[in-house]
LOTOR-989148 format. One record per residue: residue number from 0; y, z negated, x negated of N, C-alpha, C in turn. Coordinates in steps of 0.2 Angstrom, whole numbers, plus 2048, in hexadecimal, padded with zeros to 3 digits. Layout:
BEGIN
+-----+------+------+------+-------+-------+-------+------+------+------+
!   i ! n_yy ! n_zz ! n_xx ! ca_yy ! ca_zz ! ca_xx ! c_yy ! c_zz ! c_xx !
+-----+------+------+------+-------+-------+-------+------+------+------+
! NUM !    Y !    Z !    X !     Y !     Z !     X !    Y !    Z !    X !
...
+-----+------+------+------+-------+-------+-------+------+------+------+
# end
This chain:
BEGIN
+-----+------+------+------+-------+-------+-------+------+------+------+
!   i ! n_yy ! n_zz ! n_xx ! ca_yy ! ca_zz ! ca_xx ! c_yy ! c_zz ! c_xx !
+-----+------+------+------+-------+-------+-------+------+------+------+
!   0 !  2F1 !  EC1 !  E02 !   2F7 !   ECA !   E03 !  2FE !  EC7 !  E03 !
!   1 !  302 !  ECC !  DFE !   306 !   ECB !   DFB !  30B !  ECD !  E02 !
!   2 !  312 !  ECB !  E00 !   317 !   ECB !   E07 !  31A !  ED3 !  E08 !
!   3 !  319 !  ED6 !  E02 !   31B !   EDE !   E04 !  315 !  EE0 !  E08 !
!   4 !  310 !  EE0 !  E07 !   309 !   EE2 !   E09 !  309 !  EE0 !  E10 !
!   5 !  30C !  EDB !  E13 !   30A !   EDA !   E19 !  310 !  EDA !  E1E !
!   6 !  315 !  EDC !  E1C !   31D !   EDD !   E1E !  31C !  EE2 !  E23 !
!   7 !  320 !  EE2 !  E25 !   322 !   EEA !   E2A !  324 !  EEE !  E26 !
!   8 !  325 !  EF5 !  E2A !   326 !   EFB !   E24 !  32C !  EF9 !  E22 !
!   9 !  332 !  EF8 !  E27 !   338 !   EF6 !   E26 !  33B !  EF3 !  E20 !
!  10 !  338 !  EEC !  E1F !   337 !   EE8 !   E1B !  336 !  EEB !  E15 !
!  11 !  32F !  EEF !  E13 !   32D !   EF1 !   E0F !  333 !  EF7 !  E0B !
!  12 !  334 !  EFA !  E0F !   339 !   EFF !   E0D !  340 !  EFD !  E09 !
!  13 !  342 !  EF8 !  E0D !   347 !   EF3 !   E08 !  344 !  EF0 !  E03 !
!  14 !  33F !  EEE !  E02 !   33E !   EED !   DFC !  33C !  EF3 !  DF6 !
!  15 !  339 !  EF5 !  DF9 !   338 !   EFB !   DF3 !  33B !  F02 !  DF3 !
!  16 !  340 !  F01 !  DF6 !   344 !   F07 !   DF6 !  349 !  F07 !  DEF !
!  17 !  348 !  F0D !  DED !   34C !   F0E !   DE4 !  351 !  F12 !  DE6 !
!  18 !  357 !  F15 !  DE1 !   35A !   F19 !   DE1 !  35A !  F1D !  DDB !
!  19 !  357 !  F21 !  DDB !   355 !   F27 !   DD5 !  356 !  F2C !  DD6 !
!  20 !  359 !  F31 !  DD1 !   357 !   F3A !   DD5 !  351 !  F3B !  DD4 !
!  21 !  351 !  F40 !  DDA !   349 !   F42 !   DDC !  34A !  F49 !  DD9 !
!  22 !  345 !  F4B !  DD3 !   343 !   F51 !   DD1 !  33E !  F55 !  DD3 !
!  23 !  33E !  F5B !  DD6 !   339 !   F5E !   DD7 !  337 !  F62 !  DD2 !
!  24 !  32E !  F62 !  DD3 !   328 !   F64 !   DD0 !  32A !  F6D !  DD1 !
!  25 !  32C !  F6F !  DD4 !   32D !   F77 !   DD3 !  328 !  F7B !  DD7 !
!  26 !  322 !  F76 !  DDA !   31E !   F7A !   DDE !  320 !  F78 !  DE5 !
!  27 !  31D !  F7B !  DEB !   31F !   F7B !   DF3 !  31E !  F74 !  DF4 !
!  28 !  318 !  F6F !  DF2 !   316 !   F6A !   DF4 !  31C !  F68 !  DF0 !
!  29 !  320 !  F67 !  DEB !   324 !   F63 !   DE8 !  32B !  F62 !  DEB !
!  30 !  32B !  F69 !  DEF !   333 !   F6A !   DF3 !  332 !  F68 !  DF8 !
!  31 !  32C !  F66 !  DFA !   32A !   F64 !   E01 !  32C !  F5C !  E02 !
!  32 !  329 !  F59 !  DFC !   329 !   F52 !   DFA !  331 !  F50 !  DF9 !
!  33 !  334 !  F55 !  DF4 !   33A !   F53 !   DF5 !  33F !  F53 !  DFA !
!  34 !  33F !  F57 !  DFD !   342 !   F5B !   E04 !  341 !  F54 !  E08 !
!  35 !  33A !  F50 !  E09 !   339 !   F4A !   E0D !  33D !  F46 !  E0B !
!  36 !  33D !  F43 !  E04 !   342 !   F3F !   E02 !  349 !  F3E !  E02 !
!  37 !  34B !  F44 !  E01 !   352 !   F45 !   E01 !  354 !  F46 !  E09 !
!  38 !  350 !  F47 !  E0F !   350 !   F47 !   E15 !  34F !  F3E !  E17 !
!  39 !  34A !  F3A !  E16 !   34A !   F33 !   E15 !  351 !  F2F !  E15 !
!  40 !  352 !  F30 !  E0E !   359 !   F2E !   E0B !  360 !  F2F !  E0E !
!  41 !  35F !  F36 !  E11 !   364 !   F37 !   E14 !  367 !  F36 !  E1C !
!  42 !  361 !  F35 !  E1E !   35F !   F31 !   E25 !  361 !  F29 !  E24 !
!  43 !  35F !  F25 !  E1F !   362 !   F1E !   E1F !  369 !  F1E !  E1D !
!  44 !  36C !  F23 !  E1B !   373 !   F23 !   E18 !  378 !  F24 !  E1F !
!  45 !  375 !  F27 !  E22 !   379 !   F2C !   E29 !  377 !  F24 !  E2D !
!  46 !  372 !  F20 !  E2F !   370 !   F1D !   E34 !  374 !  F17 !  E33 !
!  47 !  373 !  F16 !  E2C !   377 !   F10 !   E2A !  37F !  F12 !  E29 !
!  48 !  382 !  F14 !  E2C !   389 !   F17 !   E2C !  38B !  F17 !  E25 !
!  49 !  387 !  F19 !  E21 !   38B !   F1A !   E18 !  38E !  F1F !  E16 !
!  50 !  38A !  F24 !  E1B !   38D !   F2D !   E1C !  38F !  F2B !  E24 !
!  51 !  396 !  F2C !  E24 !   398 !   F2B !   E2C !  398 !  F33 !  E30 !
!  52 !  398 !  F31 !  E37 !   398 !   F38 !   E3C !  39E !  F3C !  E39 !
!  53 !  39A !  F42 !  E39 !   3A1 !   F48 !   E38 !  3A1 !  F48 !  E2E !
!  54 !  39F !  F44 !  E2C !   3A2 !   F45 !   E25 !  39D !  F4C !  E23 !
!  55 !  39F !  F50 !  E1E !   39C !   F57 !   E1C !  395 !  F55 !  E18 !
!  56 !  393 !  F59 !  E17 !   38D !   F58 !   E13 !  38B !  F60 !  E0D !
!  57 !  38F !  F5E !  E09 !   38E !   F64 !   E04 !  387 !  F64 !  DFF !
!  58 !  384 !  F6C !  E01 !   37D !   F6D !   DFD !  37D !  F6A !  DF7 !
!  59 !  384 !  F6F !  DF1 !   384 !   F6D !   DEB !  386 !  F66 !  DE9 !
!  60 !  388 !  F62 !  DED !   38B !   F5A !   DEB !  384 !  F57 !  DEB !
!  61 !  37F !  F58 !  DF2 !   378 !   F56 !   DF2 !  375 !  F56 !  DED !
!  62 !  374 !  F5C !  DEB !   36F !   F5F !   DE5 !  371 !  F5A !  DE0 !
!  63 !  377 !  F5B !  DDF !   37A !   F56 !   DD8 !  377 !  F4E !  DDB !
!  64 !  378 !  F4D !  DDF !   376 !   F45 !   DE0 !  36F !  F43 !  DE1 !
!  65 !  36A !  F48 !  DE2 !   366 !   F47 !   DE2 !  35F !  F49 !  DDD !
!  66 !  363 !  F4D !  DD9 !   360 !   F53 !   DD3 !  35A !  F56 !  DD6 !
!  67 !  35C !  F59 !  DD9 !   358 !   F5F !   DDB !  35B !  F66 !  DDD !
!  68 !  356 !  F6A !  DDD !   359 !   F71 !   DE1 !  35A !  F73 !  DE8 !
!  69 !  35E !  F77 !  DE9 !   362 !   F76 !   DF0 !  35C !  F7A !  DF6 !
!  70 !  358 !  F7C !  DF3 !   351 !   F7C !   DF8 !  34F !  F76 !  DFC !
!  71 !  34D !  F71 !  DF9 !   347 !   F6A !   DFC !  350 !  F68 !  E01 !
!  72 !  356 !  F68 !  DFE !   35D !   F65 !   E01 !  35F !  F68 !  E07 !
!  73 !  35E !  F70 !  E06 !   35F !   F72 !   E0D !  356 !  F71 !  E13 !
!  74 !  354 !  F70 !  E10 !   34D !   F6F !   E14 !  34D !  F69 !  E18 !
!  75 !  351 !  F62 !  E14 !   354 !   F5D !   E16 !  357 !  F5D !  E1C !
!  76 !  35D !  F61 !  E1B !   362 !   F61 !   E1E !  361 !  F65 !  E28 !
!  77 !  35B !  F69 !  E26 !   358 !   F6D !   E2C !  355 !  F68 !  E2E !
!  78 !  351 !  F64 !  E2C !   34D !   F5E !   E2E !  350 !  F59 !  E35 !
!  79 !  358 !  F57 !  E30 !   35B !   F53 !   E32 !  360 !  F54 !  E38 !
!  80 !  363 !  F5C !  E37 !   363 !   F60 !   E3E !  35F !  F5F !  E43 !
!  81 !  357 !  F60 !  E43 !   354 !   F61 !   E49 !  354 !  F58 !  E4A !
!  82 !  356 !  F55 !  E48 !   356 !   F4C !   E49 !  35C !  F4B !  E4C !
!  83 !  361 !  F50 !  E4D !   367 !   F4F !   E50 !  36C !  F4B !  E49 !
!  84 !  36B !  F4B !  E45 !   36D !   F47 !   E41 !  374 !  F4B !  E3D !
!  85 !  36F !  F50 !  E3D !   378 !   F55 !   E39 !  37A !  F5C !  E3D !
!  86 !  37D !  F5D !  E3C !   380 !   F64 !   E41 !  382 !  F69 !  E3C !
!  87 !  380 !  F70 !  E3C !   382 !   F75 !   E39 !  388 !  F7A !  E3C !
!  88 !  38E !  F7A !  E39 !   392 !   F80 !   E3E !  391 !  F86 !  E37 !
!  89 !  391 !  F8B !  E3A !   391 !   F91 !   E36 !  399 !  F95 !  E34 !
!  90 !  399 !  F95 !  E2C !   3A1 !   F95 !   E28 !  3A5 !  F8F !  E28 !
!  91 !  3A1 !  F89 !  E2B !   3A5 !   F84 !   E2B !  3A2 !  F7F !  E26 !
!  92 !  39C !  F7F !  E26 !   397 !   F79 !   E25 !  394 !  F76 !  E27 !
!  93 !  391 !  F6F !  E24 !   38B !   F6B !   E26 !  38E !  F65 !  E28 !
!  94 !  38C !  F62 !  E2B !   390 !   F5A !   E2B !  38C !  F55 !  E31 !
!  95 !  38E !  F51 !  E2E !   38A !   F49 !   E33 !  38A !  F4A !  E3A !
!  96 !  386 !  F49 !  E3D !   388 !   F4B !   E44 !  38A !  F46 !  E47 !
!  97 !  38F !  F46 !  E4D !   392 !   F41 !   E50 !  38D !  F3E !  E53 !
!  98 !  390 !  F37 !  E57 !   38B !   F36 !   E5C !  38B !  F37 !  E63 !
!  99 !  387 !  F39 !  E64 !   388 !   F3C !   E6E !  387 !  F35 !  E71 !
! 100 !  38C !  F35 !  E75 !   38E !   F2D !   E77 !  388 !  F2D !  E7E !
! 101 !  388 !  F35 !  E81 !   383 !   F33 !   E86 !  37D !  F31 !  E86 !
! 102 !  37A !  F34 !  E7F !   373 !   F32 !   E7D !  373 !  F2A !  E7D !
! 103 !  376 !  F26 !  E7A !   375 !   F1F !   E7A !  372 !  F1C !  E80 !
! 104 !  375 !  F1D !  E87 !   370 !   F17 !   E8B !  369 !  F1A !  E8C !
! 105 !  369 !  F1F !  E8C !   361 !   F24 !   E8C !  35D !  F1F !  E87 !
! 106 !  35F !  F20 !  E81 !   35C !   F1D !   E7B !  35A !  F17 !  E7C !
! 107 !  35F !  F13 !  E7E !   35E !   F0B !   E7F !  359 !  F0B !  E86 !
! 108 !  357 !  F0F !  E8C !   355 !   F0E !   E8F !  34E !  F11 !  E8D !
! 109 !  34C !  F15 !  E8B !   347 !   F17 !   E86 !  343 !  F10 !  E84 !
! 110 !  348 !  F0F !  E7F !   345 !   F06 !   E7B !  345 !  F01 !  E7F !
! 111 !  349 !  EFF !  E83 !   347 !   EFB !   E89 !  33F !  EFB !  E8C !
! 112 !  33E !  F01 !  E8E !   338 !   F03 !   E8F !  332 !  F01 !  E8B !
! 113 !  333 !  F03 !  E86 !   32D !   F03 !   E81 !  32C !  EFD !  E7E !
! 114 !  332 !  EF8 !  E7C !   332 !   EF3 !   E78 !  332 !  EED !  E7D !
! 115 !  333 !  EED !  E83 !   331 !   EE9 !   E8A !  329 !  EE9 !  E8A !
! 116 !  326 !  EED !  E89 !   320 !   EEE !   E8A !  31B !  EEB !  E86 !
! 117 !  31D !  EED !  E7F !   31C !   EEB !   E7B !  31B !  EE1 !  E79 !
! 118 !  322 !  EE0 !  E7B !   322 !   ED8 !   E7A !  31F !  ED5 !  E80 !
! 119 !  31E !  ED8 !  E86 !   31A !   ED2 !   E8B !  313 !  ED5 !  E88 !
! 120 !  30F !  ED9 !  E85 !   309 !   ED8 !   E85 !  30A !  ED2 !  E7D !
! 121 !  30E !  ED2 !  E78 !   30F !   ECE !   E74 !  30E !  EC5 !  E78 !
! 122 !  311 !  EC5 !  E7D !   314 !   EBF !   E80 !  30B !  EBE !  E84 !
! 123 !  308 !  EC3 !  E87 !   301 !   EBF !   E89 !  2FD !  EC0 !  E86 !
! 124 !  2FE !  EBE !  E7D !   2F9 !   EBE !   E78 !  2FA !  EBB !  E74 !
! 125 !  301 !  EB9 !  E75 !   304 !   EB3 !   E70 !  300 !  EAD !  E6D !
! 126 !  2FF !  EAE !  E66 !   2FB !   EA7 !   E62 !  301 !  EA6 !  E5E !
! 127 !  2FD !  EA0 !  E5A !   304 !   E9C !   E57 !  305 !  EA2 !  E4F !
! 128 !  300 !  EA5 !  E4D !   303 !   EA9 !   E48 !  306 !  EAF !  E4A !
! 129 !  306 !  EAF !  E50 !   30A !   EB6 !   E52 !  313 !  EB5 !  E53 !
! 130 !  313 !  EAE !  E56 !   317 !   EAC !   E57 !  31C !  EAA !  E50 !
! 131 !  317 !  EA6 !  E4B !   31B !   EA6 !   E44 !  319 !  EAC !  E41 !
! 132 !  318 !  EB3 !  E40 !   31B !   EBA !   E3D !  322 !  EB9 !  E40 !
! 133 !  322 !  EBA !  E47 !   329 !   EB9 !   E4A !  32D !  EB5 !  E47 !
! 134 !  32C !  EAF !  E49 !   331 !   EAA !   E46 !  334 !  EAC !  E3D !
! 135 !  330 !  EAE !  E3A !   32F !   EB0 !   E33 !  335 !  EB4 !  E31 !
! 136 !  333 !  EBA !  E36 !   338 !   EC0 !   E36 !  33F !  EBF !  E38 !
! 137 !  33F !  EBA !  E3D !   346 !   EB7 !   E3E !  34C !  EB4 !  E38 !
! 138 !  345 !  EAF !  E34 !   34A !   EAB !   E31 !  34C !  EAF !  E2A !
! 139 !  347 !  EB5 !  E29 !   34B !   EB9 !   E22 !  34F !  EBD !  E26 !
! 140 !  350 !  EBE !  E2C !   357 !   EC3 !   E2F !  35E !  EBC !  E2F !
! 141 !  35D !  EB7 !  E2F !   362 !   EB1 !   E2E !  365 !  EB0 !  E28 !
! 142 !  35E !  EB1 !  E23 !   361 !   EB2 !   E1B !  366 !  EB7 !  E1A !
! 143 !  364 !  EBD !  E1C !   369 !   EC3 !   E1C !  36F !  EC1 !  E1F !
! 144 !  36F !  EBD !  E24 !   376 !   EBC !   E29 !  378 !  EB9 !  E22 !
! 145 !  376 !  EB2 !  E22 !   378 !   EAE !   E1E !  37C !  EB0 !  E17 !
! 146 !  379 !  EB5 !  E14 !   37B !   EB9 !   E0D !  37F !  EBC !  E11 !
! 147 !  382 !  EC0 !  E17 !   387 !   EC5 !   E17 !  383 !  ECB !  E17 !
! 148 !  37E !  ECC !  E15 !   379 !   ED3 !   E14 !  379 !  ED6 !  E1A !
! 149 !  37E !  EDA !  E1C !   37C !   EDE !   E23 !  376 !  EE3 !  E20 !
! 150 !  373 !  EE8 !  E1A !   370 !   EEB !   E1A !  368 !  EE7 !  E1C !
! 151 !  369 !  EE2 !  E19 !   361 !   EE0 !   E1A !  362 !  ED9 !  E22 !
! 152 !  367 !  EDA !  E24 !   366 !   ED6 !   E2B !  362 !  EDD !  E2E !
! 153 !  366 !  EE2 !  E2E !   364 !   EE7 !   E31 !  35D !  EE7 !  E32 !
! 154 !  35A !  EEA !  E2C !   353 !   EEB !   E2A !  34F !  EE6 !  E2E !
! 155 !  351 !  EE0 !  E2D !   34C !   ED9 !   E30 !  34D !  EDB !  E38 !
! 156 !  352 !  EDC !  E39 !   353 !   EDE !   E42 !  34E !  EE3 !  E42 !
! 157 !  34B !  EE9 !  E3D !   346 !   EED !   E42 !  341 !  EEB !  E41 !
! 158 !  340 !  EE6 !  E3A !   33A !   EE3 !   E3A !  337 !  EDF !  E40 !
! 159 !  33C !  EDB !  E42 !   338 !   ED8 !   E49 !  336 !  EDC !  E4D !
! 160 !  33A !  EDF !  E4F !   337 !   EE3 !   E56 !  332 !  EE8 !  E52 !
! 161 !  330 !  EE9 !  E4B !   329 !   EEE !   E4A !  325 !  EE7 !  E4B !
! 162 !  328 !  EE3 !  E49 !   320 !   EDC !   E48 !  31E !  EDD !  E51 !
! 163 !  323 !  EDA !  E55 !   31F !   EDC !   E5C !  31C !  EE0 !  E5E !
! 164 !  31D !  EE6 !  E5C !   319 !   EED !   E5C !  312 !  EEB !  E5A !
! 165 !  312 !  EEA !  E54 !   30C !   EE9 !   E4E !  306 !  EE3 !  E53 !
! 166 !  30C !  EDD !  E54 !   307 !   ED7 !   E58 !  304 !  EDB !  E5D !
! 167 !  308 !  EDE !  E63 !   305 !   EE0 !   E68 !  2FF !  EE5 !  E68 !
! 168 !  2FE !  EE6 !  E61 !   2F8 !   EEB !   E60 !  2FB !  EF4 !  E62 !
! 169 !  302 !  EF6 !  E60 !   303 !   EFB !   E64 !  309 !  EFD !  E60 !
! 170 !  307 !  EFD !  E59 !   30D !   EFF !   E51 !  310 !  F05 !  E54 !
! 171 !  30D !  F0A !  E57 !   30E !   F12 !   E59 !  316 !  F10 !  E5E !
! 172 !  314 !  F0C !  E63 !   31B !   F0C !   E65 !  321 !  F0A !  E63 !
! 173 !  320 !  F06 !  E5C !   327 !   F04 !   E59 !  329 !  F0C !  E56 !
! 174 !  325 !  F12 !  E54 !   325 !   F19 !   E52 !  32A !  F1A !  E57 !
! 175 !  328 !  F1B !  E5E !   32B !   F1F !   E62 !  331 !  F1B !  E62 !
! 176 !  332 !  F16 !  E62 !   339 !   F11 !   E64 !  33D !  F14 !  E5E !
! 177 !  339 !  F16 !  E5A !   340 !   F15 !   E52 !  341 !  F1C !  E55 !
! 178 !  33E !  F21 !  E57 !   33F !   F2A !   E57 !  343 !  F2A !  E5B !
! 179 !  344 !  F24 !  E60 !   348 !   F26 !   E66 !  351 !  F23 !  E65 !
! 180 !  350 !  F1F !  E5F !   356 !   F1A !   E60 !  35C !  F1B !  E58 !
! 181 !  35C !  F22 !  E57 !   35F !   F23 !   E50 !  364 !  F24 !  E53 !
! 182 !  367 !  F25 !  E58 !   36F !   F25 !   E5A !  372 !  F1F !  E5B !
! 183 !  36A !  F19 !  E60 !   36D !   F13 !   E60 !  36F !  F11 !  E5A !
! 184 !  36B !  F10 !  E55 !   36C !   F0E !   E4E !  373 !  F0F !  E4A !
! 185 !  374 !  F15 !  E4B !   37C !   F14 !   E49 !  381 !  F11 !  E4C !
! 186 !  380 !  F10 !  E52 !   384 !   F0C !   E54 !  384 !  F04 !  E53 !
! 187 !  37C !  F03 !  E52 !   37B !   EFC !   E51 !  37E !  EF9 !  E4B !
! 188 !  37E !  EFE !  E47 !   380 !   EFD !   E40 !  389 !  EFB !  E40 !
! 189 !  38D !  EFE !  E45 !   394 !   EFE !   E44 !  395 !  EF8 !  E48 !
! 190 !  390 !  EF4 !  E4C !   390 !   EEE !   E4E !  392 !  EE7 !  E4A !
! 191 !  38D !  EE8 !  E46 !   38B !   EE4 !   E42 !  38F !  EDF !  E3F !
! 192 !  398 !  EE3 !  E3C !   39C !   EDF !   E38 !  3A1 !  EDB !  E3E !
! 193 !  39F !  EDC !  E43 !   3A2 !   ED9 !   E4B !  3A2 !  ED0 !  E49 !
! 194 !  3A3 !  ECC !  E49 !   3A6 !   EC6 !   E4A !  3A0 !  EC4 !  E4E !
! 195 !  39A !  EBF !  E4D !   398 !   EBC !   E51 !  38F !  EC1 !  E53 !
! 196 !  38F !  EC8 !  E52 !   38B !   ECB !   E54 !  384 !  ECB !  E51 !
! 197 !  385 !  EC8 !  E4A !   37E !   EC8 !   E46 !  37A !  EC1 !  E48 !
! 198 !  380 !  EBC !  E4B !   37C !   EB5 !   E4E !  37B !  EB8 !  E53 !
! 199 !  37C !  EBC !  E58 !   37B !   EBC !   E5F !  375 !  EBF !  E5E !
! 200 !  374 !  EC5 !  E5B !   36D !   EC8 !   E59 !  367 !  EC4 !  E58 !
! 201 !  36A !  EBE !  E53 !   366 !   EB9 !   E52 !  362 !  EB5 !  E58 !
! 202 !  366 !  EB2 !  E5B !   365 !   EAF !   E62 !  360 !  EB2 !  E66 !
! 203 !  362 !  EB9 !  E66 !   35F !   EBD !   E6C !  356 !  EBE !  E6A !
! 204 !  356 !  EBE !  E63 !   34F !   EC1 !   E60 !  34D !  EB8 !  E60 !
! 205 !  34F !  EB3 !  E60 !   34C !   EAB !   E61 !  34A !  EAB !  E69 !
! 206 !  350 !  EAD !  E6D !   34C !   EAF !   E76 !  348 !  EB0 !  E76 !
! 207 !  346 !  EB8 !  E74 !   341 !   EBC !   E76 !  33A !  EB6 !  E72 !
! 208 !  33C !  EB6 !  E6C !   335 !   EB0 !   E69 !  333 !  EAB !  E6C !
! 209 !  339 !  EA6 !  E70 !   338 !   EA3 !   E73 !  333 !  EA4 !  E7A !
! 210 !  335 !  EAA !  E7E !   330 !   EAA !   E82 !  32A !  EAC !  E7F !
! 211 !  328 !  EAF !  E7A !   322 !   EB3 !   E78 !  31D !  EAC !  E76 !
! 212 !  321 !  EA8 !  E75 !   31E !   EA0 !   E72 !  31B !  E9E !  E7A !
! 213 !  31F !  E9E !  E7D !   31F !   E9B !   E86 !  318 !  EA0 !  E89 !
! 214 !  317 !  EA6 !  E86 !   313 !   EAB !   E88 !  314 !  EAB !  E90 !
! 215 !  31C !  EAA !  E90 !   320 !   EAF !   E95 !  322 !  EB6 !  E95 !
! 216 !  31E !  EBA !  E97 !   31F !   EC2 !   E97 !  325 !  EC4 !  E9B !
! 217 !  328 !  EC2 !  EA2 !   32C !   EC5 !   EA4 !  332 !  EC2 !  EA1 !
! 218 !  332 !  EBA !  E9E !   338 !   EB8 !   E9B !  339 !  EBD !  E95 !
! 219 !  334 !  EBE !  E91 !   334 !   EC3 !   E8A !  336 !  EC9 !  E8C !
! 220 !  333 !  ECB !  E93 !   337 !   ED2 !   E93 !  33E !  ED2 !  E95 !
! 221 !  340 !  ECD !  E98 !   348 !   ECC !   E9A !  34D !  ECB !  E94 !
! 222 !  34B !  EC8 !  E8F !   34D !   EC8 !   E8B !  34D !  ECC !  E84 !
! 223 !  347 !  ED2 !  E84 !   34A !   ED5 !   E83 !  34D !  EDC !  E85 !
! 224 !  34D !  EDD !  E8B !   351 !   EE2 !   E90 !  358 !  EE0 !  E8D !
! 225 !  35A !  ED8 !  E8F !   362 !   ED6 !   E8C !  363 !  ED9 !  E86 !
! 226 !  35E !  ED8 !  E81 !   361 !   ED9 !   E79 !  361 !  EDE !  E78 !
! 227 !  35D !  EE2 !  E7B !   35E !   EEA !   E7A !  365 !  EEE !  E7A !
! 228 !  367 !  EEB !  E82 !   36C !   EEC !   E86 !  372 !  EEB !  E85 !
! 229 !  372 !  EE5 !  E7F !   37A !   EE3 !   E7E !  37E !  EE9 !  E7C !
! 230 !  379 !  EF2 !  E76 !   37F !   EF4 !   E75 !  383 !  EF9 !  E7A !
! 231 !  381 !  EF9 !  E7F !   385 !   EFE !   E85 !  38D !  EFA !  E84 !
! 232 !  38D !  EF2 !  E87 !   395 !   EF1 !   E87 !  398 !  EF4 !  E81 !
! 233 !  395 !  EF6 !  E7D !   39A !   EF6 !   E76 !  39C !  EFD !  E75 !
! 234 !  398 !  F01 !  E76 !   39A !   F07 !   E77 !  3A1 !  F0B !  E79 !
! 235 !  3A4 !  F09 !  E7D !   3AC !   F0A !   E81 !  3AF !  F07 !  E7A !
! 236 !  3AF !  F01 !  E79 !   3B3 !   EFF !   E72 !  3B2 !  F04 !  E6A !
! 237 !  3AB !  F05 !  E69 !   3A9 !   F07 !   E64 !  3AC !  F10 !  E63 !
! 238 !  3AD !  F14 !  E68 !   3AF !   F18 !   E6A !  3B6 !  F16 !  E69 !
! 239 !  3BA !  F14 !  E6B !   3C2 !   F15 !   E6C !  3C4 !  F11 !  E66 !
! 240 !  3BF !  F0B !  E61 !   3C2 !   F0C !   E5A !  3C1 !  F10 !  E54 !
! 241 !  3B9 !  F14 !  E57 !   3B8 !   F19 !   E53 !  3B8 !  F21 !  E57 !
! 242 !  3BB !  F24 !  E59 !   3BB !   F29 !   E5D !  3B8 !  F2E !  E59 !
! 243 !  3BA !  F31 !  E54 !   3B8 !   F37 !   E4F !  3AF !  F35 !  E4F !
! 244 !  3AD !  F2F !  E50 !   3A6 !   F30 !   E4E !  3A1 !  F32 !  E54 !
! 245 !  3A4 !  F33 !  E5A !   3A1 !   F34 !   E60 !  3A3 !  F3B !  E61 !
! 246 !  39C !  F3E !  E67 !   39E !   F43 !   E6B !  39C !  F43 !  E72 !
+-----+------+------+------+-------+-------+-------+------+------+------+
# end
């Protein structure tokens, strides 16, 4: 089996992603597909902080960027609004939504509840093959760190957590966690450039896998809870240094 075929979705996306203009077919199906592609690309850019909170989103510029008509662009923006990533102000325009600071603790709590449960399951059934899969993802993440590639580092961070859900036998848990953490992701991306942050993430991942290797469910849960909770103390600093990004 190829590396792409066996890799989690986050890694596959990173490997296959291309930047090409998207031409609609002119049919309703074509518009729907184009809208989904625009939505996915815009979501990725927003969560990666490549388009910062408060930035204006101009339909004309987006149609030129993606090479499509305004209809699928508008549909994509509506979907992103429903996700809480875009805000529309009549007579003012469309903007990337600012990060709701009060929503972050709840999102962290949801993610802890879901992922502590899955890592406990994995610890209970841990095999050398499962541990090797997790070690392999951390190794790739370490390579990204050595190369200073924050984008790949983040993608292998996602892959680590997705792999735990897959190994637990509940891949749908990752989908639920992923849907709950969009606002968290923007904060996480802001912390990656902080000196020592990526090394800390790798150490925390290694601690989780060490507990899994020992088949110690409570320790695995504690390590996961600590890992996912490290963002909360950063919020005060993030808001102080980037006040325009938060609401």
